[in-house]
TITIZA-742385 format. One record per residue (C-alpha): residue in three letters; y, x, z. Coordinates in steps of 0.02 Angstrom, whole numbers, plus 50000, padded with zeros to 5 digits. Layout:
% residues N
AlaYXZ/...
END
This chain:
% residues 338
Met550635486251214/Thr550515470351122/Leu548545464851177/Leu547365449851115/Ala546495443151251/Leu545085430851204/Glu544335418651332/Thr542455407551308/Ser541685409851467/Cys541185389951496/Asp542295375751439/Glu544045380251350/Thr544125391051192/Ser545795401051243/Ala546605417051151/Ala548425424651218/Val549485439451175/Val550235449451298/Arg551545462651292/Asp552105473851439/Gly551705459251558/Val552385446251459/Val551175432551394/Leu551975428651226/Ala550775416751186/Asn549135405851284/Val548375392851209/Val546885382251238/Ser545655370451168/Ser545005360651303/Gln542945351951276/Ile543015338851429/Gln543125325751324/Leu541485332151232/His540595335551394/Ala541095320051500/Glu539745308551417/Tyr538385319851482/Gly539145322151648/Gly539265340651622/Val539425358851514/Val537905356851402/Pro537995379251338/Glu537295373651177/Leu538715361751135/Ala540035372951205/Ala539545387551089/Arg539835375450962/Glu541425370050988/His541905388751050/Leu541355394350835/Lys542435381450765/Asn543875383950879/Leu543985402450891/Leu544895405350728/Pro546105393250741/Val546725394650922/Thr546835413550890/Arg547845413650738/Ala549025400050829/Ala549335412250988/Leu549575426050858/Arg550935412850773/Glu551675410350908/Ala552065426950990/Gly552585431650820/Val551415446150808/Asp550095452050677/Ala548555456850692/Ala548725474750633/Ser550125478350750/Leu548855475950894/Asp548565488350998/Ala547195485051104/Val545875468251134/Ala545055461951271/Ala543725448651311/Thr542745439451462/Gln541105447851468/Gly540425438451631/Pro540345429051726/Gly539945412251626/Leu538735404251515/Ala537925415951416/Ile537905409051238/Ala539715404951252/Leu540435420551316/Leu539575427851159/Val540515418151035/Gly542275428251104/Phe541575444451168/Lys540935449650998/Ala542425441750902/Ala543215453450997/Gln542285467850984/Ala542265467550798/Val544175464850791/Ala544405480750901/Phe543245489850793/Ala543905484350635/Leu545855488150683/Glu545135505350768/Lys545955498250913/Pro545475498151103/Phe544375485251183/Ile543925481851352/Gly542785469351442/Ile543825460951587/Asn542525452051723/His543305433351715/His543425433051923/Glu544415447551923/Ala545525440851828/His545755424051907/Leu546235438252078/Tyr547965439351956/Ser548325423851904/Pro549325417752036/Trp550585431451983/Ile551105424651805/Gln552515414251846/Ala553535402151748/Gln555295408751734/Thr556695397551774/Ala558155405351652/Ala558235398151473/Ala558115413851371/Ala556945422151467/Pro555005423051411/Pro553865407251483/Leu552605417851584/Arg552575436551626/Leu551855447151754/Ala552985446751939/Ala553845461351967/Asp553545460252139/Phe551365458652129/Gln551415474452216/Gln552445473152350/Phe551185460252444/Gln549695468552437/Pro548385471052522/Asn548345451752514/Val546815439152559/Ser546495427852380/Leu545275412652386/Ile544605407752202/Val543955391152228/Ser542995381252059/Gly541645368752063/Gly540165382352037/His540925399052139/Thr542055399752306/Leu542655417552354/Leu543715425952466/Val544335443352417/Leu545465456752504/Val546465464252367/Glu546705481452437/Ser547985487452291/Glu547975487052101/Leu546225486152031/His545385487752196/His544735473452279/Arg543285468152435/Val542265452452420/Leu542235444652593/Gly541115432152564/Gly540905418552456/Thr539755401452408/Ile537915399752459/Asp537715385852339/Lys538585376352216/Leu540045364852278/Met539485347152210/Ser538815337252087/Leu539845324352051/Ala540455316451894/Tyr541065329551766/Pro542265333551783/Ala542415330851982/Gly543965338452046/Pro545255326951951/Ile544195311351984/Ile544175316952174/Asp545905322152170/Arg546325304052092/Leu545445293852196/Ala545725301752357/Ala547705301052334/Arg547645280752376/Gly546225285952510/Asn546155288552702/Pro545555304152738/Ala544925297952911/Ala543895284052837/Tyr542235292352864/Asp541835308152941/Phe540805320652850/Pro540145338552911/Arg541215353552863/Pro539855368852844/Leu540255386852917/Leu541735381452966/His541435389553145/Asp540355401953089/Ala541235417753099/Asn540795424352912/Asp541855421452759/Asp540465411952665/Phe540425395952599/Ser538925381252598/Phe539335363852532/Ser537435358452544/Gly537555351752717/Leu539035338552651/Lys538215335852478/Thr536905329052564/Ser537735319252705/Val538745310052562/Arg537035305652475/Tyr536405299652626/Phe537785288952679/Ile537985282952477/Arg536205277552501/Asp536495268352659/His538195261452634/Pro537835257252414/Ser539455242752440/Val540625257552435/Leu540325260252258/Ala541035241552201/Asp542435242852335/Pro543795252152258/Gln544945253852417/Ala543245260552517/Leu542895271152367/Arg544645283152372/Asp544385282652549/Leu542725290652515/Cys543485302252376/Ala544895305252514/Ser543615308152669/Ile542675321952545/Gln544105328852490/Ala544595332452686/Ala542935340552723/Ile543075352152586/Val544865355552619/Glu544835359652792/Val543485373452764/Leu544425380452636/Val546025383252695/Lys545525387352893/Lys544135401252824/Thr545685408252707/Ile546905408652839/Arg545625414752972/Ala545085428252847/Ala546935434452825/Lys547445435653010/Arg545885445953030/Glu546315457752871/Gly548215460252947/Val548725456352804/Arg550575446552738/Cys550235439252574/Val549065423552536/Thr548315420652366/Ala547335404652267/Ser546675401352109/Gly545155393551992/Gly544825377151936/Val545055367452119/Thr546655375152159/Cys547475360252047/Asn546765349052184/Arg548715343952254/Lys547965343552436/Leu547335360252451/Arg548885367552372/Gln549815356052525/Glu548705363652633/Leu548705379152603/Glu550695378152599/Arg550545371152775/Ala549475380852844/Cys550335398252768/Gln551975392252818/Gln551405387852999/Gln550525407253013/Gly552005414852912/Phe551105422552770/Glu551605421652586/Leu550925409152488/Arg550485413552297/Leu549665398752193/Ala549235402751997/Glu550305388151889/Lys548945373751890/Asn548905379051678/Leu548255396651728/Cys546875388951864/Thr545895384051749/Asp545115394951613/Asn546345403751506/Ala546705420951419/Ala548355422251480/Met547405430051637/Ile546305439351559/Gly547725448651452/Ile548705452551587/Leu547255461351680/Ala546555471651527/Glu548225475051499/Arg548385485151681/Lys546655491951664/Leu547445501451507/Leu549085506151592/Ala547765512551722/His546955524951609/Ala545145514151659/Pro543705519451573/Leu543325509051401/Pro541775499851377/Ser540865505351212/Leu540735493551095/Ala539005490551088/Glu539095482251264/Glu538305466351281/Val539085450851396/Gln538565449351572/Pro538225430451624/Gly537815433451800/Trp539145448851826/Ala539485446151996/Leu541205450952065/Thr541065464752213/
END
């Protein structure tokens, strides 16, 4: 099976070609520089960029894979969640390709695809394909998966392939820092003292698997209001970022490990844009090693939005004979993972 997948849920335009669990091509065009001056993603601008970039990105993916569009066996695209106007670009384009080629089409939940991104691994052998679905991914099910990004954080129990259950998630937005916040905090925190300032760890001791960072956000806002000089002192700013990062990471790691122990799994996975954060990756590795859990982290280039994970999940669903949606289906911007 040779499958074309498109991803346009937010501010990355991506196309991937997948064949038999191998990612033949995964091309991503980022819009970070475009949106940075606005402090966040502007939906209308994102949609315009998707319209401009989608065809070149798709052509590049097909060319890199050595695949002609006429030889495709199926087409997939992100159906949600995401920005409605952005989702429409990739979803409708994929539907049009499927209709023209008279091939199966399948819409994919973006968050569900993240559950599979830790199992898309780079190959080390020179003759091996760059990325492919790990041969042992079914051996480590069930597992507890942490999906963490600036807007959504989820703890999910993956019971078996294509079967999962959400344990908990964010009940608010993570942070409202400069766009993109994650890399800025990661870079500054690397040279800061994480114990310099004591910030709250929201819901850390609650028995549920939910996350709430509104209290932390409020605490940081008042701290900066009362200590404005921190922002003008380079080292104090690094210490501030390190302290904020330490609070977030502690909550994410401890709640993930607690859920994994309670559910009796032997494997933990993590994905999503914030999983690029070096401190989070380090602390997850340390905690899993201490508790004897197998840990699978998504490759950094697969933590952010990409079509490779959309294609891999779509292929697994098609192989499992999952029901195919109608070509008349629409995007689902608020499609919650359940």
